[in-house]
C-alpha positions in Angstrom: 98.4 166.5 187.1 100.8 166.4 190.0 104.4 167.3 189.3 105.6 164.0 191.0 103.9 161.9 188.4 106.4 163.1 185.8 109.4 161.1 186.8 112.3 158.8 186.0 112.0 155.9 188.3 114.3 153.0 189.2 113.3 150.2 191.6 115.5 147.5 193.1 112.9 144.9 193.9 114.8 142.0 195.2 118.3 140.5 195.4 119.7 137.4 193.9 118.2 135.3 196.7 114.8 136.8 195.8 114.7 138.6 199.1 113.0 142.1 199.2 115.3 145.0 199.3 114.8 147.3 202.3 116.2 150.8 202.7 117.2 150.2 206.3 119.0 146.9 205.7 120.5 146.3 202.3 122.9 143.5 201.2 126.2 144.5 199.9 125.2 143.8 196.2 122.0 145.8 196.6 124.0 148.7 198.2 126.5 148.6 195.4 123.7 148.6 192.8 122.0 151.5 194.6 125.2 153.5 194.7 125.8 153.1 190.9 122.1 153.9 190.1 122.2 157.0 192.3 125.4 158.3 190.8 124.1 157.8 187.2 120.7 159.4 187.9 122.4 162.4 189.5 124.5 162.7 186.3 121.5 162.1 184.0 119.7 165.0 185.8 122.9 167.2 185.7 123.3 166.7 182.0 119.7 167.7 181.2 119.7 171.2 179.6 116.5 172.0 181.6 117.6 170.7 185.0 116.5 173.6 187.1 113.9 172.3 189.6 114.5 168.6 189.0 114.5 166.7 192.3 115.9 163.3 193.3 114.0 161.2 195.8 114.9 157.9 197.7 111.8 156.1 198.9 111.5 153.2 201.3 109.7 149.9 200.8 111.2 148.2 197.8 114.2 150.6 197.2 112.8 153.4 195.0 115.0 156.0 193.3 113.3 158.8 191.5 114.1 162.0 189.6 111.0 164.2 189.4 110.2 167.3 187.5 107.8 168.9 184.9 106.3 167.1 182.0 108.7 168.9 179.7 111.8 168.1 181.9 111.0 164.4 182.1 109.9 164.4 178.5 113.4 165.8 177.6 115.0 162.8 179.6 112.7 160.4 177.7 113.6 162.0 174.3 117.4 161.7 175.1 116.8 158.1 176.2 115.0 157.2 173.0 117.9 158.8 170.9 120.5 156.8 172.9 118.6 153.5 172.4 118.3 154.2 168.6 122.2 155.0 168.6 121.4 158.6 167.3 122.9 160.5 170.3 126.4 162.0 170.1 126.2 163.1 173.8 129.0 160.7 175.0 128.7 161.7 178.7 125.0 161.0 178.7 125.4 157.7 176.8 128.1 156.7 179.3 125.6 157.1 182.2 122.9 155.0 180.5 125.5 152.4 179.6 126.5 152.2 183.2 122.9 151.5 184.1 122.6 148.9 181.3 125.7 147.1 182.5 124.3 146.9 186.0 120.9 145.4 184.8 122.8 142.9 182.6 125.5 142.0 185.2 123.9 140.8 188.5 121.0 138.8 189.7 119.0 141.6 191.3 115.5 142.3 190.2 114.8 145.7 188.8 112.0 147.9 187.4 112.8 151.1 185.5 110.2 153.6 184.1 109.7 157.0 182.7 106.4 158.7 183.5 105.7 161.7 181.3 102.2 163.1 181.3 99.8 160.3 181.2 102.4 157.9 179.5 104.3 155.3 181.4 107.2 153.7 179.5 109.5 150.9 180.8 113.1 151.5 180.1 114.3 148.3 181.7 113.8 145.9 178.8 115.5 148.0 176.1 118.5 148.3 178.5 118.4 144.6 179.7 118.2 142.9 176.4 119.5 145.7 174.0 122.9 145.9 172.5 125.7 147.8 174.2 124.9 151.5 174.1 127.3 153.6 172.1 127.5 157.2 171.2 126.9 158.2 167.6 130.2 159.0 166.0 130.9 162.7 165.5 132.4 163.2 162.0 134.8 166.0 162.2 136.9 167.3 159.3 140.2 165.6 158.7 143.2 167.9 159.2 146.2 168.1 156.9 149.8 169.1 157.6 150.4 169.5 153.9 151.2 173.0 152.4 151.9 174.2 148.9 154.5 177.0 148.5 156.6 178.7 145.9 160.0 180.4 146.4 163.7 180.7 145.3 165.8 177.7 145.8 168.9 179.2 147.5 170.8 176.1 148.8 170.9 172.3 148.6 172.8 170.0 150.9 173.6 169.5 154.5 174.8 166.5 156.4 171.2 165.5 156.4 169.7 166.1 153.0 167.7 169.4 152.8 166.8 172.2 150.5 166.6 175.9 151.5 163.8 177.9 150.2 163.4 181.8 150.2 159.6 182.4 150.1 158.1 185.5 148.4 157.8 187.3 151.8 161.5 186.7 152.4 161.2 183.9 154.9 163.9 181.3 154.7 162.9 177.7 155.2 165.0 174.6 155.7 163.1 171.6 154.3 164.3 168.0 154.8 164.2 165.6 151.8 165.8 162.4 150.4 169.2 162.4 148.8 167.5 161.7 145.4 165.3 164.8 145.8 168.3 166.8 146.8 170.2 165.8 143.7 167.1 166.5 141.6 166.6 169.9 143.2 170.2 170.9 142.7 169.5 171.4 139.0 167.1 174.3 139.9 169.4 176.1 142.3 168.6 179.9 142.4 165.5 179.3 140.3 161.9 179.8 141.4 160.4 176.4 142.4 157.0 175.1 143.3 156.8 172.5 146.0 154.5 170.8 148.5 155.7 169.8 152.0 154.5 168.5 155.2 154.7 170.7 158.3 155.2 169.5 161.8 154.4 172.1 164.4 157.2 172.5 167.1 157.3 174.3 170.4 159.8 176.8 169.1 159.8 176.4 165.3 158.1 174.3 162.7 159.8 171.4 160.8 159.4 171.0 157.0 159.6 167.8 155.0 159.5 167.8 151.2 156.6 166.0 149.6 156.9 166.8 145.9 158.0 169.4 143.4 156.1 170.6 140.4 157.5 171.6 136.9 154.1 172.6 135.5 152.2 175.5 137.1 148.8 174.1 136.3 149.7 170.8 137.9 150.8 172.7 141.1 147.7 174.8 141.1 145.3 172.0 140.5 146.6 170.2 143.6 146.7 173.4 145.6 143.1 173.9 144.8 142.3 170.3 145.7 143.9 170.8 149.2 142.0 174.0 149.8 138.7 172.5 148.8 139.4 169.4 150.9 140.1 171.5 154.1 136.9 173.6 153.4 134.7 170.5 153.7 133.4 170.4 157.3 132.6 166.6 157.5 135.1 163.7 157.5 132.7 161.5 155.4 132.3 164.2 152.8 136.0 164.7 152.7 136.6 161.0 152.1 134.0 161.0 149.3 135.8 163.9 147.7 139.1 162.0 147.7 137.2 159.0 146.3 135.7 160.9 143.4 138.9 162.8 142.6 140.8 159.4 142.4 137.9 158.1 140.2 138.4 160.9 137.8 142.1 160.3 137.4 141.5 156.5 136.9 138.6 157.0 134.5 140.7 159.4 132.4 143.7 157.1 132.6 145.7 160.1 133.8 148.3 158.0 135.7 151.1 160.6 135.8 148.9 163.2 137.6 147.3 160.5 139.8 150.7 159.6 140.9 151.4 163.2 141.9 148.0 163.2 143.6 148.8 160.0 145.6 152.2 161.3 146.7 150.4 163.9 148.8 149.2 161.1 151.2 152.4 158.9 151.5 153.2 160.3 155.0 152.8 159.2 158.5 150.7 162.2 159.3 148.0 161.0 156.8 144.8 159.7 158.5 144.2 156.0 158.2 140.8 156.5 156.7 142.3 158.4 153.9 144.8 155.6 153.2 141.9 153.0 153.4 139.8 155.1 151.0 142.6 155.2 148.4 143.4 151.4 148.7 139.7 150.6 148.1 139.4 152.8 145.0 142.7 151.4 143.6 142.1 147.7 144.5 141.8 146.7 140.9 145.0 148.6 140.0 147.3 146.9 142.5 149.2 145.2 139.7 149.2 148.2 137.4 152.7 148.9 136.2 152.4 152.6 136.8 150.6 152.5 140.1 151.7 149.2 141.8 154.8 150.6 143.5 153.1 153.7 144.8 150.1 151.7 146.0 152.3 149.3 147.8 153.9 152.2 149.7 150.3 153.3 150.7 149.4 149.8 151.8 152.7 149.4 153.8 151.8 152.8 155.5 148.3 151.7 156.2 149.4 148.3 157.7 151.9 150.0 159.9 149.2 152.4 161.2 146.8 149.6 162.0 149.5 147.6 163.7 150.4 150.6 165.9 146.8 151.2 166.7 146.3 147.5 167.7 149.5 147.6 169.9 148.3 150.7 171.7 144.8 149.1 172.1 146.4 146.0 173.7 148.3 148.1 176.2 145.3 150.2 177.3 
């Protein structure tokens, strides 16, 4: 079988007035369509892992644009196309090129033909693009990050014009940790004692900034939440991380362990918390929104969630 029979083929057959397209005399709309197709085909070929030897041809008559190669190379292009049509591809760059072609087919009145020839098989790719839903890349679920950290140390000072506590860690490092006035008053009772805390860390150009999340009187309470965070960060998939939060929340609620659940929830009441985490917590606590021990804290989470959604919509409107 000749190599040229394995190909990705696009044909612009006629314009919106049903006039045949000629390579030596195209209308502006045909020239624009051809330019878009050529650019996308070049990029589809460039993004193919096995692109060595693939050739691009422009043929006269009805305007024909082809990318030719071996059966394996064109078969790879066909496989990628099938994955994209099935919304299974996470290759955003490749999806973008096929979506550009889809938008072209759906936007103007030109008449097209589009095929893939691989081996003895001819498959039209025009109809799936013309009538199909807008092509989108499959979401890539990456792990959620956390700015939270657990630490122990000696409380050496409390105060400042802006409320803060000063902690000397086991390795001798001194940290200034911002907090509320209420937390500063509470912490003052433990001055010069060893304390267990959690805090949010904001990375800075020259130094990190620390903000108090919570303090822990009981060691097991501290260690339990520290282990939770370590396990959470070890999970390499966002969906699985959200499931982990869901099931841990469910355990607290099923056991009616509301004091420890409040400690757990406090870890997420911060602007650095991902909106999907907040949503997961709101869903699992939906039936507890009027619960006397959870209502206030859940409202804090709901307000933070609403703020994040509002900020997102505002940025979307500006883009």
